[in-house]
Z-matrix of the N, CA and C atoms (Angstrom, degrees):
N
C 1 1.495
C 2 1.510 1 106.84
N 3 1.301 2 115.33 1 156.55
C 4 1.462 3 122.54 2 175.71
C 5 1.505 4 108.88 3 -118.95
N 6 1.365 5 114.28 4 140.23
C 7 1.424 6 117.84 5 -177.19
C 8 1.594 7 115.80 6 -61.63
N 9 1.362 8 111.82 7 -21.97
C 10 1.422 9 114.98 8 178.41
C 11 1.579 10 114.89 9 -108.93
N 12 1.255 11 114.57 10 1.76
C 13 1.448 12 123.48 11 178.66
C 14 1.565 13 114.12 12 -85.87
N 15 1.207 14 119.47 13 157.88
C 16 1.490 15 122.08 14 -175.06
C 17 1.474 16 112.14 15 -105.72
N 18 1.381 17 119.72 16 -10.99
C 19 1.470 18 123.07 17 178.95
C 20 1.526 19 113.77 18 -139.63
N 21 1.231 20 118.43 19 148.63
C 22 1.524 21 117.99 20 173.96
C 23 1.494 22 108.52 21 -72.19
N 24 1.349 23 108.87 22 159.44
C 25 1.511 24 117.48 23 176.37
C 26 1.564 25 107.08 24 -137.01
N 27 1.298 26 112.42 25 165.80
C 28 1.513 27 121.83 26 179.28
C 29 1.524 28 107.51 27 -103.18
N 30 1.406 29 113.02 28 123.02
C 31 1.441 30 116.25 29 169.48
C 32 1.474 31 112.18 30 -63.65
N 33 1.355 32 116.04 31 137.88
C 34 1.471 33 119.47 32 179.28
C 35 1.480 34 106.97 33 -109.52
N 36 1.313 35 111.51 34 107.85
C 37 1.531 36 115.66 35 -179.35
C 38 1.554 37 110.32 36 -118.46
N 39 1.340 38 116.16 37 16.25
C 40 1.478 39 120.56 38 179.18
C 41 1.505 40 109.64 39 -95.12
N 42 1.316 41 115.27 40 22.14
C 43 1.458 42 126.60 41 171.52
C 44 1.415 43 116.41 42 -130.77
N 45 1.265 44 122.94 43 175.85
C 46 1.553 45 122.14 44 -177.99
C 47 1.472 46 110.56 45 -49.38
N 48 1.280 47 119.95 46 157.75
C 49 1.400 48 126.05 47 5.94
C 50 1.485 49 116.18 48 -77.58
N 51 1.256 50 118.80 49 -9.88
C 52 1.473 51 120.98 50 178.46
C 53 1.541 52 111.12 51 -139.17
N 54 1.329 53 110.51 52 162.97
C 55 1.476 54 119.19 53 174.04
C 56 1.441 55 105.92 54 -139.01
N 57 1.332 56 118.85 55 84.55
C 58 1.483 57 123.35 56 -176.32
C 59 1.481 58 105.03 57 -128.95
N 60 1.397 59 114.84 58 141.66
C 61 1.442 60 119.82 59 -179.82
C 62 1.521 61 106.59 60 -114.43
N 63 1.399 62 113.38 61 153.92
C 64 1.402 63 118.79 62 175.90
C 65 1.564 64 103.53 63 -140.55
N 66 1.304 65 117.90 64 124.29
C 67 1.403 66 122.61 65 -175.30
C 68 1.462 67 115.27 66 62.43
N 69 1.457 68 116.06 67 23.34
C 70 1.405 69 122.98 68 -176.92
C 71 1.486 70 120.25 69 84.68
N 72 1.387 71 114.94 70 -1.91
C 73 1.458 72 121.59 71 176.12
C 74 1.508 73 111.89 72 -110.23
N 75 1.338 74 122.32 73 149.14
C 76 1.442 75 120.51 74 178.15
C 77 1.516 76 110.87 75 -62.64
N 78 1.290 77 114.49 76 139.70
C 79 1.457 78 123.42 77 -179.41
C 80 1.425 79 111.63 78 -108.86
N 81 1.400 80 121.52 79 138.84
C 82 1.420 81 126.60 80 -178.12
C 83 1.482 82 111.16 81 -108.90
N 84 1.318 83 112.23 82 149.33
C 85 1.494 84 120.48 83 167.83
C 86 1.522 85 115.22 84 -120.54
N 87 1.345 86 118.09 85 -179.67
C 88 1.555 87 116.68 86 -167.75
C 89 1.481 88 110.71 87 -69.25
N 90 1.364 89 120.03 88 -13.29
C 91 1.475 90 122.23 89 176.28
C 92 1.449 91 115.24 90 -82.19
N 93 1.378 92 123.72 91 0.91
C 94 1.414 93 125.83 92 177.08
C 95 1.567 94 107.26 93 -90.21
N 96 1.435 95 113.70 94 69.76
C 97 1.397 96 116.11 95 -175.35
C 98 1.544 97 112.24 96 -126.36
N 99 1.359 98 118.38 97 5.99
C 100 1.412 99 122.41 98 -177.20
C 101 1.513 100 112.61 99 -64.08
N 102 1.401 101 114.91 100 128.02
C 103 1.481 102 116.42 101 -179.87
C 104 1.502 103 110.87 102 -61.48
N 105 1.195 104 114.42 103 145.58
C 106 1.561 105 127.98 104 179.41
C 107 1.531 106 104.85 105 63.43
N 108 1.160 107 126.77 106 -42.56
C 109 1.486 108 124.15 107 -174.74
C 110 1.512 109 111.65 108 -73.17
N 111 1.297 110 118.50 109 -49.73
C 112 1.519 111 126.62 110 176.07
C 113 1.516 112 110.93 111 -96.71
N 114 1.398 113 111.64 112 -49.28
C 115 1.503 114 115.98 113 -172.34
C 116 1.535 115 103.53 114 -110.73
N 117 1.327 116 118.88 115 107.55
C 118 1.477 117 124.56 116 177.80
C 119 1.510 118 114.17 117 -71.22
N 120 1.318 119 117.71 118 179.49
C 121 1.445 120 125.54 119 172.66
C 122 1.480 121 111.08 120 -63.65
N 123 1.394 122 114.59 121 150.93
C 124 1.526 123 121.14 122 177.11
C 125 1.558 124 102.99 123 -108.62
N 126 1.186 125 118.39 124 37.51
C 127 1.534 126 117.58 125 178.25
C 128 1.494 127 110.38 126 80.89
N 129 1.324 128 113.74 127 -107.75
C 130 1.464 129 122.83 128 179.08
C 131 1.428 130 110.50 129 -109.48
N 132 1.357 131 116.39 130 150.21
C 133 1.533 132 125.55 131 -177.28
C 134 1.604 133 104.51 132 -108.66
N 135 1.358 134 106.70 133 134.17
C 136 1.521 135 116.75 134 178.42
C 137 1.560 136 112.07 135 -108.36
N 138 1.322 137 121.99 136 2.39
C 139 1.424 138 127.58 137 -178.06
C 140 1.469 139 112.83 138 -73.36
N 141 1.354 140 116.51 139 123.70
C 142 1.447 141 119.80 140 176.43
C 143 1.500 142 111.76 141 -74.16
N 144 1.328 143 118.73 142 -11.34
C 145 1.439 144 122.95 143 178.88
C 146 1.564 145 106.26 144 -79.90
N 147 1.346 146 118.77 145 -17.27
C 148 1.435 147 122.10 146 172.26
C 149 1.476 148 109.14 147 -70.86
N 150 1.363 149 124.83 148 119.36
C 151 1.437 150 124.26 149 -178.01
C 152 1.624 151 114.56 150 -55.08
N 153 1.423 152 116.38 151 -32.52
C 154 1.343 153 115.58 152 -176.45
C 155 1.547 154 109.99 153 -74.29
N 156 1.264 155 116.66 154 -37.25
C 157 1.445 156 124.39 155 -179.93
C 158 1.551 157 108.91 156 -66.27
N 159 1.330 158 113.21 157 -46.14
C 160 1.564 159 118.42 158 175.07
C 161 1.509 160 112.48 159 -60.88
N 162 1.263 161 119.13 160 -42.14
C 163 1.476 162 120.52 161 179.11
C 164 1.572 163 113.08 162 -67.24
N 165 1.410 164 113.25 163 -43.94
C 166 1.453 165 117.25 164 177.02
C 167 1.520 166 113.48 165 -62.32
N 168 1.382 167 118.12 166 -40.95
C 169 1.357 168 123.50 167 178.39
C 170 1.523 169 112.20 168 -66.09
N 171 1.302 170 119.64 169 -41.21
C 172 1.457 171 120.78 170 176.78
C 173 1.459 172 111.73 171 -65.97
N 174 1.450 173 120.17 172 -35.11
C 175 1.388 174 118.88 173 172.95
C 176 1.537 175 119.27 174 -67.72
N 177 1.443 176 109.91 175 -19.32
C 178 1.408 177 117.89 176 178.00
C 179 1.542 178 111.69 177 -96.95
N 180 1.380 179 114.50 178 23.05
C 181 1.481 180 121.70 179 175.17
C 182 1.589 181 107.91 180 60.71
N 183 1.301 182 118.70 181 40.85
C 184 1.450 183 120.00 182 175.81
C 185 1.592 184 117.09 183 89.59
N 186 1.281 185 117.59 184 -5.77
C 187 1.397 186 117.73 185 175.75
C 188 1.513 187 111.58 186 -78.49
N 189 1.294 188 119.74 187 122.56
C 190 1.465 189 125.30 188 -175.00
C 191 1.564 190 107.81 189 -48.59
N 192 1.260 191 119.81 190 124.70
C 193 1.428 192 121.61 191 -177.47
C 194 1.525 193 106.95 192 -128.29
N 195 1.418 194 117.33 193 97.75
C 196 1.455 195 118.39 194 178.75
C 197 1.531 196 113.68 195 -60.01
N 198 1.188 197 118.06 196 150.18
C 199 1.480 198 126.39 197 176.28
C 200 1.524 199 108.04 198 -127.99
N 201 1.355 200 114.70 199 163.90
C 202 1.491 201 118.35 200 178.56
C 203 1.432 202 112.35 201 -53.47
N 204 1.349 203 115.60 202 138.46
C 205 1.444 204 122.86 203 -177.11
C 206 1.619 205 108.31 204 -85.05
N 207 1.223 206 115.68 205 126.96
C 208 1.453 207 121.53 206 168.98
C 209 1.591 208 107.50 207 -127.24
N 210 1.308 209 122.45 208 99.46
C 211 1.337 210 125.41 209 -169.73
C 212 1.512 211 110.40 210 -62.84
N 213 1.403 212 119.24 211 140.99
C 214 1.464 213 126.07 212 179.79
C 215 1.497 214 104.34 213 -125.57
N 216 1.354 215 110.19 214 83.98
C 217 1.492 216 114.09 215 175.59
C 218 1.524 217 108.18 216 -102.70
N 219 1.357 218 114.62 217 135.04
C 220 1.468 219 118.18 218 -179.13
C 221 1.543 220 110.96 219 -123.66
N 222 1.298 221 119.03 220 -5.92
C 223 1.437 222 120.05 221 -176.00
C 224 1.468 223 110.18 222 -127.44
N 225 1.378 224 119.48 223 147.75
C 226 1.461 225 118.68 224 -178.82
C 227 1.534 226 113.52 225 -63.77
N 228 1.320 227 115.81 226 169.69
C 229 1.484 228 122.96 227 174.23
C 230 1.463 229 105.87 228 -63.65
N 231 1.348 230 114.06 229 153.51
C 232 1.616 231 121.10 230 177.94
C 233 1.538 232 105.90 231 -141.98
N 234 1.247 233 117.88 232 146.73
C 235 1.481 234 127.44 233 2.16
C 236 1.567 235 112.84 234 -92.20
N 237 1.273 236 120.79 235 -9.82
C 238 1.408 237 119.91 236 -175.64
C 239 1.490 238 112.86 237 75.36
N 240 1.336 239 119.45 238 159.67
C 241 1.547 240 122.14 239 -178.29
C 242 1.429 241 108.85 240 -72.71
N 243 1.330 242 112.15 241 144.02
C 244 1.449 243 121.82 242 -179.05
C 245 1.556 244 111.04 243 -75.03
N 246 1.288 245 115.19 244 -39.65
C 247 1.511 246 120.04 245 -172.94
C 248 1.520 247 116.12 246 -113.95
N 249 1.333 248 120.45 247 1.28
C 250 1.459 249 121.30 248 -174.99
C 251 1.501 250 104.22 249 -120.76
N 252 1.273 251 114.05 250 123.14
C 253 1.510 252 122.38 251 177.65
C 254 1.568 253 109.39 252 -115.00
N 255 1.326 254 115.56 253 128.98
C 256 1.429 255 121.22 254 174.54
C 257 1.467 256 110.24 255 -122.77
N 258 1.403 257 114.79 256 123.99
C 259 1.398 258 115.17 257 -179.77
C 260 1.623 259 115.09 258 59.19
N 261 1.254 260 117.73 259 25.85
C 262 1.508 261 121.70 260 174.93
C 263 1.428 262 113.01 261 87.06
N 264 1.348 263 122.17 262 13.62
C 265 1.450 264 124.08 263 -178.88
C 266 1.509 265 106.92 264 -144.01
N 267 1.328 266 119.47 265 149.61
C 268 1.482 267 119.22 266 177.77
C 269 1.568 268 114.10 267 -54.16
N 270 1.249 269 114.32 268 139.09
C 271 1.476 270 124.46 269 176.35
C 272 1.503 271 110.98 270 -63.56
N 273 1.345 272 116.40 271 150.88
C 274 1.434 273 120.37 272 175.19
C 275 1.578 274 106.92 273 -85.18
N 276 1.225 275 114.39 274 152.84
C 277 1.519 276 122.63 275 173.63
C 278 1.563 277 105.89 276 -142.84
N 279 1.331 278 111.28 277 174.67
C 280 1.455 279 119.28 278 -168.89
C 281 1.583 280 112.95 279 -70.59
N 282 1.281 281 119.76 280 -5.17
C 283 1.471 282 123.32 281 177.49
C 284 1.564 283 111.98 282 -101.89
N 285 1.284 284 118.19 283 -2.85
C 286 1.484 285 125.26 284 174.91
C 287 1.548 286 113.21 285 -67.07
N 288 1.321 287 115.20 286 142.79
C 289 1.469 288 124.81 287 176.95
C 290 1.468 289 109.99 288 -127.16
N 291 1.398 290 112.58 289 152.46
C 292 1.436 291 116.81 290 172.70
C 293 1.500 292 101.81 291 -137.95
N 294 1.333 293 116.63 292 149.60
C 295 1.518 294 123.05 293 -173.20
C 296 1.529 295 109.59 294 -114.15
N 297 1.320 296 112.98 295 132.19
C 298 1.443 297 119.69 296 172.66
C 299 1.585 298 108.64 297 -89.85
N 300 1.367 299 112.36 298 149.19
C 301 1.518 300 113.76 299 176.36
C 302 1.398 301 114.55 300 -62.54
N 303 1.294 302 122.56 301 -16.91
C 304 1.419 303 125.23 302 -179.87
C 305 1.545 304 113.12 303 -86.03
N 306 1.310 305 116.63 304 7.30
C 307 1.423 306 127.72 305 178.67
C 308 1.521 307 119.54 306 92.23
N 309 1.294 308 113.40 307 -0.61
C 310 1.548 309 116.14 308 -179.59
C 311 1.461 310 113.66 309 -78.85
N 312 1.364 311 118.37 310 142.87
C 313 1.386 312 123.56 311 178.31
C 314 1.589 313 103.69 312 -103.24
N 315 1.367 314 109.37 313 122.74
C 316 1.488 315 117.94 314 179.35
C 317 1.501 316 110.70 315 -96.20
N 318 1.283 317 117.55 316 126.84
C 319 1.510 318 119.84 317 -175.88
C 320 1.547 319 108.04 318 -132.05
N 321 1.320 320 110.37 319 161.46
C 322 1.455 321 118.06 320 177.11
C 323 1.569 322 112.64 321 -95.01
N 324 1.311 323 112.77 322 114.74
C 325 1.389 324 120.14 323 -176.19
C 326 1.546 325 117.53 324 -91.01
N 327 1.306 326 108.88 325 -28.70
C 328 1.524 327 116.37 326 175.77
C 329 1.561 328 105.90 327 -137.48
N 330 1.329 329 118.57 328 107.70
C 331 1.528 330 115.94 329 -178.84
C 332 1.484 331 115.53 330 -68.02
N 333 1.378 332 117.34 331 -17.34
C 334 1.402 333 120.43 332 178.28
C 335 1.552 334 115.10 333 80.32
N 336 1.289 335 113.44 334 -17.75
C 337 1.496 336 122.38 335 177.19
C 338 1.455 337 107.06 336 -145.30
N 339 1.315 338 114.46 337 139.52
C 340 1.468 339 118.95 338 -175.38
C 341 1.469 340 116.44 339 -119.23
N 342 1.313 341 113.22 340 -17.52
C 343 1.526 342 117.98 341 -178.76
C 344 1.565 343 108.76 342 -156.38
N 345 1.254 344 112.89 343 140.82
C 346 1.466 345 115.36 344 178.44
C 347 1.585 346 102.78 345 -129.06
N 348 1.289 347 111.81 346 134.57
C 349 1.486 348 118.67 347 -179.63
C 350 1.567 349 108.71 348 -97.13
N 351 1.333 350 114.49 349 116.70
C 352 1.479 351 117.66 350 179.25
C 353 1.527 352 112.17 351 -87.28
N 354 1.261 353 118.41 352 126.45
C 355 1.514 354 116.65 353 179.06
C 356 1.493 355 109.91 354 -115.13
C-alpha cells in the first residue's frame, strides 16, 4: 500500500530480477522495486508532489483532485532481511518500505507468507 494511493496493490516478484519460491509462493527481495513491473499502480494518487495531481488540483481551484497512480520508485526496498538472502539480495519482510518520488511510502500490509521451514 502507498500512503498517497487509494487502493492496495499486489507486489509482483514472479519476474526478474529473481524467480525464487519459498513455501510454494514467489519470494521477493529488495531489488523488486521496478515501477509497474514489480510495484503496480495504487489506483489513484493524492500526492500534490505528483505533477498531474498538482495540475488537476490547481484547475479545480485548490480542491484536491486525485489522478491515476503511476509509481516512480528509484531505490530498493529497505531495510531488507538481515539473515535471509533471495537471489543474491536481502529478502523482503513486512517491515520493509519503498519510497515513491511523489513522496509516498510504500509498505507491505500482507506479506502472504508468515513462516518458512528450512530443511
